[in-house]
C-alpha positions as CSV (number, residue, x, y, z in Angstrom):
1,M,102.7,155.4,115.1
2,E,99.2,155.1,116.5
3,N,96.9,158.1,116.5
4,I,96.1,159.7,119.9
5,F,92.5,160.7,120.8
6,Y,91.1,162.8,123.7
7,I,88.1,161.3,125.6
8,D,86.8,162.8,128.9
9,G,90.0,164.4,130.1
10,K,92.3,161.6,129.0
11,F,94.6,161.1,126.0
12,V,94.3,157.5,124.7
13,K,95.7,155.5,121.9
14,E,93.2,154.9,119.0
15,K,93.0,151.2,119.7
16,E,92.2,151.9,123.4
17,A,89.6,154.6,122.7
18,K,86.2,153.5,124.2
19,I,82.9,155.0,125.3
20,P,80.3,153.3,127.6
21,V,77.4,151.5,125.9
22,Y,75.1,153.9,127.9
23,D,76.3,156.9,126.0
24,L,73.4,158.8,124.5
25,G,75.4,159.4,121.3
26,L,75.4,155.7,120.8
27,I,71.9,154.6,122.0
28,R,69.9,157.7,120.8
29,G,72.2,159.6,118.4
30,Y,72.0,162.5,120.8
31,G,75.1,164.6,120.2
32,V,76.7,167.0,117.9
33,F,80.1,167.1,116.1
34,D,82.2,169.3,113.9
35,F,84.9,168.4,111.4
36,L,87.9,170.3,110.1
37,R,91.4,169.7,108.8
38,T,94.9,171.2,109.1
39,Y,97.0,173.0,106.6
40,N,100.7,173.4,107.5
41,R,99.7,171.5,110.7
42,K,97.4,174.4,111.7
43,P,93.7,173.7,112.3
44,F,91.9,175.5,109.5
45,Y,89.4,178.1,110.8
46,L,89.2,176.3,114.2
47,K,87.3,179.0,116.1
48,E,84.6,179.1,113.4
49,H,84.1,175.4,113.6
50,L,83.9,175.5,117.4
51,K,81.4,178.2,117.2
52,R,79.2,176.1,114.9
53,L,79.7,173.1,117.3
54,L,78.4,175.0,120.3
55,K,75.6,176.5,118.2
56,S,74.6,172.9,117.2
57,A,74.6,171.9,120.9
58,Q,72.4,174.8,121.7
59,L,69.9,174.0,118.9
60,I,69.3,170.5,120.2
61,G,69.3,171.5,123.9
62,L,72.5,169.7,124.8
63,R,73.7,171.5,128.0
64,H,77.4,171.8,128.7
65,N,80.0,174.0,130.2
66,F,82.5,174.0,127.3
67,R,84.0,177.3,126.2
68,I,85.6,178.0,122.8
69,K,88.8,179.1,124.4
70,D,89.2,175.8,126.4
71,L,88.2,173.7,123.4
72,E,90.8,175.4,121.2
73,K,93.5,174.5,123.7
74,L,92.3,170.9,123.9
75,V,92.3,170.5,120.1
76,I,95.8,171.9,119.8
77,L,97.0,169.7,122.7
78,T,95.5,166.6,121.1
79,L,97.0,167.6,117.7
80,N,100.4,168.0,119.2
81,K,100.3,164.5,120.5
82,N,100.0,163.3,116.9
83,K,103.2,164.7,115.5
84,H,103.6,161.7,113.2
85,L,100.8,163.1,111.0
86,K,101.9,165.6,108.4
87,E,98.3,166.9,108.1
88,A,95.3,165.8,110.1
89,N,91.6,165.6,110.1
90,I,90.0,166.8,113.4
91,R,86.6,165.5,114.6
92,I,85.2,167.0,117.7
93,I,82.2,165.3,119.3
94,I,79.9,166.2,122.2
95,T,77.4,163.6,123.3
96,G,74.6,163.7,125.9
97,G,76.8,161.5,128.2
98,D,75.8,158.3,129.9
99,S,72.1,157.6,130.5
100,K,71.0,154.8,132.7
101,D,67.3,155.3,131.6
102,F,68.4,155.5,128.0
103,I,66.8,158.9,127.4
104,T,68.0,161.5,130.0
105,P,71.2,163.4,129.4
106,S,73.9,163.5,132.1
107,K,77.4,165.0,132.1
108,P,78.3,165.6,128.4
109,R,81.1,163.6,126.9
110,L,83.8,165.3,124.8
111,I,85.7,163.4,122.2
112,I,88.5,164.7,119.9
113,M,89.7,162.4,117.2
114,I,92.8,163.1,115.2
115,T,93.2,161.0,112.0
116,P,95.2,161.3,108.7
117,V,93.9,163.4,105.9
118,K,92.6,161.2,103.1
119,N,93.0,163.1,99.8
120,I,90.5,162.8,97.1
121,D,91.8,161.6,93.7
122,K,93.2,164.7,91.8
123,K,91.5,163.5,88.6
124,I,88.1,164.4,90.1
125,Y,89.2,168.0,90.5
126,L,90.5,168.1,87.0
127,N,87.6,166.3,85.3
128,G,84.6,167.0,87.6
129,A,82.3,164.6,89.4
130,K,78.7,163.5,89.5
131,L,75.8,164.0,92.0
132,I,72.6,162.0,92.4
133,T,69.5,163.6,93.9
134,K,67.2,162.6,96.7
135,I,63.9,164.1,98.0
136,Y,64.9,164.7,101.6
137,E,64.7,167.5,104.2
138,R,66.7,167.3,107.5
139,V,64.7,168.0,110.6
140,D,67.1,170.7,111.9
141,P,69.5,171.5,109.1
142,N,71.3,174.2,111.1
143,A,72.5,171.7,113.7
144,K,75.4,169.3,112.9
145,T,74.1,166.3,114.8
146,L,75.2,162.6,115.0
147,I,72.1,161.5,113.2
148,Y,73.4,160.4,109.7
149,T,71.3,157.3,109.0
150,D,69.8,158.6,105.7
151,A,73.1,160.2,104.7
152,V,75.0,156.9,105.1
153,K,72.3,155.1,103.1
154,F,72.2,157.7,100.3
155,L,76.0,157.8,100.0
156,Q,76.2,154.1,99.5
157,E,73.8,154.4,96.6
158,A,75.8,157.3,95.2
159,K,79.0,155.2,95.3
160,R,77.2,152.4,93.4
161,K,76.1,154.9,90.8
162,G,79.5,156.5,90.3
163,A,78.6,159.7,92.1
164,I,80.6,161.5,94.8
165,E,77.7,163.1,96.7
166,V,73.9,163.2,97.1
167,L,72.1,166.5,96.4
168,L,69.1,166.9,98.7
169,I,65.9,168.3,97.3
170,G,63.0,169.7,99.4
171,K,59.4,168.6,98.8
172,N,58.8,171.9,97.0
173,K,61.6,171.0,94.5
174,E,64.0,173.4,96.2
175,I,67.7,172.5,96.1
176,L,69.1,172.4,99.7
177,E,72.5,170.9,100.2
178,C,74.4,167.7,99.8
179,T,74.7,165.1,102.6
180,T,78.1,166.5,103.7
181,S,78.6,169.5,101.4
182,N,77.2,172.8,100.4
183,F,75.9,173.5,96.9
184,F,76.8,176.3,94.4
185,A,75.6,176.8,90.8
186,V,76.8,179.4,88.2
187,I,74.1,180.9,86.0
188,D,75.2,183.6,83.5
189,K,78.4,184.3,85.5
190,N,76.4,184.7,88.8
191,V,77.4,182.3,91.6
192,I,74.2,181.2,93.4
193,T,73.8,179.2,96.6
194,P,70.8,178.2,98.7
195,P,70.0,180.6,101.7
196,K,71.6,179.6,105.0
197,D,68.3,179.2,106.9
198,K,67.5,175.8,105.4
199,I,71.0,174.3,105.3
200,L,74.0,173.7,107.5
201,E,76.1,176.8,107.0
202,G,79.5,175.5,106.0
203,I,82.8,177.2,106.9
204,T,84.1,176.5,103.3
205,R,80.9,178.0,102.0
206,K,81.6,181.2,103.9
207,I,85.1,181.4,102.5
208,V,83.8,180.9,98.9
209,I,81.2,183.7,99.4
210,N,84.0,186.0,100.7
211,L,86.2,185.1,97.8
212,C,83.4,186.0,95.4
213,K,83.0,189.4,97.1
214,K,86.7,190.0,97.1
215,F,87.1,189.4,93.4
216,N,83.8,191.0,92.3
217,I,82.1,187.8,91.2
218,P,78.3,188.3,91.7
219,I,77.2,186.1,94.5
220,I,73.5,185.5,95.3
221,E,72.0,183.6,98.2
222,R,68.5,182.5,97.1
223,K,66.2,179.6,96.6
224,I,67.3,177.4,93.7
225,L,64.7,175.1,92.2
226,I,65.7,171.8,90.6
227,D,63.8,172.9,87.5
228,E,66.5,175.5,87.0
229,M,69.1,172.8,86.4
230,K,69.1,173.3,82.6
231,K,70.3,176.9,83.2
232,F,73.3,175.8,85.2
233,N,76.6,176.7,83.4
234,E,78.7,175.4,86.3
235,V,78.2,173.5,89.5
236,F,80.5,172.9,92.5
237,I,80.2,171.7,96.1
238,T,82.2,172.8,99.1
239,A,83.2,171.0,102.3
240,S,86.3,170.9,104.7
241,N,87.3,167.5,103.3
242,K,86.5,168.3,99.6
243,E,87.5,172.0,99.5
244,I,85.9,173.3,96.2
245,L,85.0,170.3,94.1
246,P,83.6,170.7,90.5
247,I,80.4,168.9,89.4
248,I,79.7,168.2,85.7
249,K,76.7,165.9,86.0
250,I,73.6,165.7,88.2
251,D,71.7,162.4,87.8
252,D,71.5,162.0,84.0
253,T,71.8,165.7,83.2
254,K,75.1,166.9,82.0
255,I,76.0,170.3,83.3
256,S,79.3,170.8,81.4
257,N,82.1,168.8,79.8
258,E,84.6,170.0,82.3
259,P,85.0,172.3,85.4
260,G,84.0,175.8,84.5
261,E,86.2,178.9,84.5
262,I,84.6,180.5,87.7
263,T,84.9,177.2,89.5
264,K,88.5,176.8,88.5
265,F,89.3,180.4,89.5
266,L,87.8,179.9,93.0
267,M,89.6,176.6,93.4
268,E,92.9,178.4,92.7
269,K,92.2,181.2,95.1
270,Y,91.1,178.7,97.8
271,K,94.4,176.8,97.3
272,E,96.3,180.1,97.8
273,I,94.5,180.6,101.2
274,T,95.3,177.1,102.4
275,K,98.9,177.2,101.2
276,D,99.7,180.3,103.2
277,Y,97.5,179.5,106.2
């Protein structure tokens, strides 16, 4: 069966899904989005993702009348029209709408895309993965916008080098985040993650922080410098589509031979949350 999307008040088949060429999301990259997946056919932390979506819109000055309550209903309606999918990825997009002068926003356009979940190879979770680094700072890291030009370029390089993600480093050598993931390091049994003011605050990141607090694992939000890398005992990244993914190498520096004990413990507890969601 074909996937069903929602665009501007209509449910359409994936092959028939279209937006005008005047859409500001296309011609200027002016728009925001959020991404989540289902567990047991339920959208995982939907309200939190929608809050972040509307916060992103506010940060870039994208005016709209969408309310979380209404968006929740639309997401569930669209998901229910895709009963052929056992589990689904959900991508919600708000663009600046059509612009005949190619710069001025009009009525915002809402798009909800439902697609199959693409699982990452289980061996990566068992053996760990690699990151490469890039000196790069996003203009407004707290907003999840449609502008992913450098991320697309960086991730292609990562793939060529056998890495799963790209770790972004600030000009002051400060570790920030990955292109589509949040970063965590373990130093002497303390879990450390960059502060939320310079990164996109991930929903999975919040869950991990809460898990650490629940199980009395010391969790610290602070600046992490790339020069500290030799002190890392464990590293993992988090994202809706990656969950908690262990990292054993950054560029040419080996962090560990295999995923660490704290990482594996958190992965297990996260799995328990998703299993019973």
